[in-house]
C-alpha positions as CSV (number, residue, x, y, z in Angstrom):
1,M,-26.8,-64.5,98.7
2,K,-26.3,-61.4,100.8
3,D,-22.8,-59.8,101.6
4,K,-22.6,-57.3,104.6
5,I,-20.2,-54.9,106.0
6,T,-20.5,-52.5,108.9
7,I,-18.1,-49.8,109.4
8,A,-17.7,-46.7,111.8
9,C,-18.9,-43.3,110.2
10,N,-15.4,-42.1,109.3
11,K,-14.5,-40.9,105.9
12,S,-11.3,-43.1,105.9
13,N,-13.7,-46.1,105.9
14,L,-14.9,-45.3,102.4
15,T,-11.9,-47.1,100.9
16,K,-13.3,-50.3,102.9
17,I,-16.7,-49.9,101.4
18,R,-15.5,-49.4,97.9
19,S,-13.4,-52.7,98.1
20,F,-16.2,-54.6,99.8
21,V,-18.6,-53.5,97.0
22,M,-16.1,-54.3,94.3
23,Q,-15.3,-57.7,95.6
24,A,-19.1,-58.5,95.9
25,L,-19.7,-57.5,92.3
26,H,-16.7,-59.3,91.0
27,S,-17.6,-62.5,92.8
28,H,-20.8,-62.5,90.8
29,D,-19.0,-61.7,87.4
30,V,-20.2,-58.1,87.0
31,R,-18.5,-56.6,84.1
32,D,-15.7,-54.1,85.2
33,I,-17.3,-51.0,83.7
34,E,-20.6,-51.6,85.4
35,A,-18.8,-52.6,88.6
36,H,-17.0,-49.3,88.8
37,K,-20.0,-47.3,88.2
38,M,-22.0,-48.9,91.0
39,V,-18.9,-48.7,93.3
40,L,-19.1,-45.0,92.5
41,A,-22.8,-44.7,93.3
42,V,-22.5,-46.6,96.6
43,D,-19.6,-44.6,97.5
44,E,-21.5,-41.4,96.9
45,I,-24.5,-42.3,99.0
46,C,-22.1,-43.6,101.9
47,A,-20.1,-40.4,101.8
48,N,-23.1,-38.2,102.1
49,L,-24.5,-40.3,104.9
50,I,-21.2,-40.3,106.9
51,I,-20.6,-36.6,106.3
52,H,-24.1,-35.1,106.3
53,S,-26.3,-37.4,108.3
54,N,-23.6,-38.7,110.8
55,Q,-21.3,-35.7,110.9
56,C,-18.3,-38.0,110.6
57,N,-19.0,-39.4,114.1
58,P,-17.0,-42.7,114.5
59,Q,-19.3,-43.7,117.3
60,H,-22.1,-44.0,114.6
61,Q,-22.1,-46.9,112.2
62,L,-23.0,-47.6,108.7
63,E,-24.1,-51.0,107.3
64,V,-24.0,-52.0,103.6
65,L,-25.6,-55.1,102.3
66,V,-25.4,-56.4,98.7
67,D,-28.0,-58.9,97.5
68,F,-28.2,-60.5,94.1
69,K,-31.8,-61.8,94.2
70,P,-33.2,-62.2,91.7
71,A,-29.9,-63.2,89.8
72,D,-30.3,-60.5,87.2
73,M,-30.3,-57.7,89.8
74,V,-28.2,-56.2,92.4
75,T,-29.6,-54.3,95.4
76,F,-27.4,-52.3,97.8
77,T,-29.1,-51.6,101.1
78,I,-27.4,-48.8,103.2
79,K,-28.5,-48.4,106.7
80,D,-27.6,-45.8,109.4
81,K,-29.2,-44.0,112.3
82,G,-28.2,-40.6,111.5
83,V,-30.3,-37.6,110.2
84,Q,-32.9,-38.9,107.8
85,F,-32.4,-37.8,104.2
86,N,-35.8,-36.7,102.4
87,L,-35.6,-37.4,98.7
88,N,-38.8,-35.5,98.2
89,S,-37.3,-32.2,99.4
90,Y,-34.2,-32.6,97.1
91,T,-34.1,-30.2,94.2
92,E,-31.7,-31.4,91.4
93,P,-29.3,-28.7,90.7
94,S,-28.7,-27.4,87.2
95,M,-25.4,-28.1,85.7
96,D,-25.3,-24.5,84.4
97,E,-25.8,-23.3,87.9
98,I,-23.0,-25.5,89.3
99,I,-20.6,-24.5,86.6
100,S,-21.2,-20.7,86.8
101,S,-21.0,-20.8,90.5
102,R,-17.8,-22.9,90.4
103,R,-19.4,-24.9,93.3
104,K,-17.7,-28.0,94.4
105,G,-20.0,-30.8,95.1
106,G,-23.8,-31.1,94.8
107,V,-23.8,-33.5,91.8
108,G,-23.5,-36.8,93.6
109,L,-27.1,-37.7,93.9
110,L,-27.6,-36.7,90.3
111,L,-24.9,-39.0,89.3
112,V,-26.3,-41.9,91.5
113,K,-29.6,-41.3,89.8
114,R,-28.0,-41.8,86.4
115,I,-26.1,-44.9,87.3
116,M,-28.8,-46.8,89.3
117,D,-32.2,-47.9,88.1
118,K,-33.9,-47.3,91.3
119,I,-33.3,-45.2,94.5
120,E,-35.4,-45.5,97.7
121,F,-35.1,-43.6,101.0
122,T,-37.1,-45.1,103.8
123,N,-37.1,-45.4,107.7
124,D,-37.6,-48.6,109.7
125,K,-37.2,-49.3,113.3
126,N,-34.9,-46.4,114.0
127,Y,-32.9,-47.0,111.0
128,N,-32.7,-44.8,107.9
129,I,-32.5,-47.1,104.7
130,C,-31.2,-46.3,101.2
131,K,-31.8,-49.0,98.6
132,L,-30.0,-48.7,95.3
133,T,-31.1,-51.1,92.6
134,K,-29.6,-52.0,89.3
135,K,-30.4,-54.5,86.7
136,L,-27.3,-56.5,85.6
137,S,-26.2,-56.5,82.0
138,K,-25.6,-59.9,80.3
């Protein structure tokens, strides 16, 4: 079964996305600690897409799908038509550099990589697609 939400690219809609993802995960009896981690990962990707790929333009939309097939996995598919993100050009920052420069931000994708089992960025039919996959704990 797939659950889906489509929202305007406005930061205020991140609350709706978090609630939607949490509700989908709870409807499949995902443990709270795992659910909170996955909500954080999806929120981080959506925030980056809203802010960086779509420049917070409410005329642009973001679509989030949650799929539980096979039953022991969950896949989040996030689609938009903003500026495409190239994971191959991403250089993971060092924590020492972030701390010493007192830089705010820059650790979101690092966090998502640690939470999710697989991250894919692709493009299809004018859509940018990010897929986050996680094997569910029993």
